[in-house]
C-alpha positions, -999 to +999 in steps of 0.1 A: -001+002+003+013+035-012+007+069+003-025+069-015-041+049+012-038+084+032-062+099+008-087+068+003-122+074+019-147+048+022-163+060-012-131+069-028-119+057-061-092+035-041-115+024-014-122-011-026-083-018-030-078-001+001-102-029+019-086-056-001-050-044+015-065-041+049-080-073+048-047-090+037-030-073+064-052-081+092-062-117+079-036-136+103-036-114+132-043-127+166-027-100+186-032-065+181-003-041+200-018-006+201+001+026+207-022+048+230-020+086+220-031+089+185-047+056+177-067+053+208-073+090+218-057+125+213-044+124+249-038+162+248-068+175+232-079+195+260-044+199+276-018+211+258+014+190+258+036+221+243+025+238+278+035+208+297+067+206+281+073+242+292+063+238+328+087+206+329+118+230+314+107+258+337+108+233+368+141+225+360+156+258+352+138+268+388+163+242+404+191+258+388+192+229+359+191+256+329+219+240+316+209+202+317+188+209+285+202+220+253+185+246+232+167+224+211+156+203+237+144+230+258+123+243+228+111+207+214+076+213+228+074+176+234+076+162+272+089+131+262+117+148+248+122+166+278+125+135+302+146+114+281+169+144+277+172+144+318+173+107+318+205+102+294+223+126+318+213+113+351+200+081+345+181+064+376+185+096+396+157+110+420+155+141+396+143+116+367+119+099+389+103+131+405+101+149+366+087+113+355+062+116+383+052+154+374+049+140+337+026+114+347+004+138+368+001+161+339-011+129+316-037+120+344-049+156+340-048+154+302-071+121+301-099+138+317-100+158+285-090+132+259-104+130+224-114+097+215-100+088+180-130+081+158-138+044+150-113+032+176-140+025+201-162+000+178-128-012+164-114-025+201-147-038+209-152-059+176-117-072+178-122-084+211-151-101+201-139-121+173-113-136+194-082-116+189-060-106+222-053-065+223-023-052+245-013-017+248+024-007+241+029+030+249+055+058+262+026+070+281+023+061+318+002+029+325-017+044+351-029+071+326-042+043+299-061+027+326-074+059+337-087+064+302-098+027+295-118+027+329-136+056+319-145+046+283-157+010+295-124-007+274-106-018+304-114-053+299-105-052+264-068-050+272-064-058+311-039-073+321-016-061+288-009-026+293+029-018+291+036+019+294+066+038+307+084+026+334+118+041+351+139+024+326+132+054+303+157+038+278+131+012+273+110+039+257+102+032+219+116+033+193+132+007+217+111-026+212+107-033+248+071-029+254+064-046+223+083-076+233+070-075+268+033-082+251+045-103+230+060-126+254+034-122+282+009-133+257+029-161+242+022-148+208+047-151+176+057-113+162+042-126+128+007-132+146+006-099+156-002-061+143+012-029+156-010+002+152+009+034+159+012+069+148+051+079+148+081+069+131+090+056+166+063+035+170+073+022+133+109+014+143+096-005+177+075-023+153+105-033+130+129-040+157+101-065+173+095-080+137+057-072+142+036-059+111+030-022+112+001-003+105+000+036+105-025+058+117-023+095+107-054+120+109-037+145+082-012+147+059+009+166+084+012+132+105+012+112+077+042+124+063+067+117+088+054+077+086+059+077+051+094+092+052+102+061+076+092+040+051+058+029+064+038+010+038+004+009+053-014+044+067-046+053+069-064+083+080-089+070+098-098+035+116-135+032+099-121+010+068-102-010+092-135-018+111-148-025+078-123-050+068-128-066+099-163-071+098-162-083+065-132-109+072 
């Protein structure tokens, strides 16, 4: 499947081809590994990730640690970039633990106003209903994932297979650690699994774990990095995936 996939709507000219390609992709799937922020919801839809990143930077600077981050890291507007940067310089420190807890607190606040990704809930329930097993492999805190799933009534579709950020921050994606944890816990071969993610780091982790990958990108800005990284399958909506699953 090429970049035209991101332009194919339910009634588009390429709709039939896209559905066939998706059907082929999911035909042998027994385990689905989901990234959380993006494919399942927009975690920071009502609680700016950029503001969280800036607050983490301000907190570090308030402790006299302005020089701990490079200019690029300070301006990244990505809280995970800030967290990773501090961990690289002070791995396993109390400073990293406190910074990670601050980020988790902000993620928990964000979860209360997160926007569900269109079609994600029925897709999750349908995949569960047809006998596939689901897991979450994310760089977000597992506490945040559980809080969101509980609110949506989806906890039973994933429990206990929620693999998120731990104190070992070097295991964050693109490291395949959380994917491998899920596969090992579920006794699943990589070839029987599918990873659904929305970033090049998700794609790289899937490659390292030898798991087929489906990219989700709600607009062209999100799709371009995935295509540039070599993703073969990218969809702008989960709706054709749901249709393909129901027609399997």
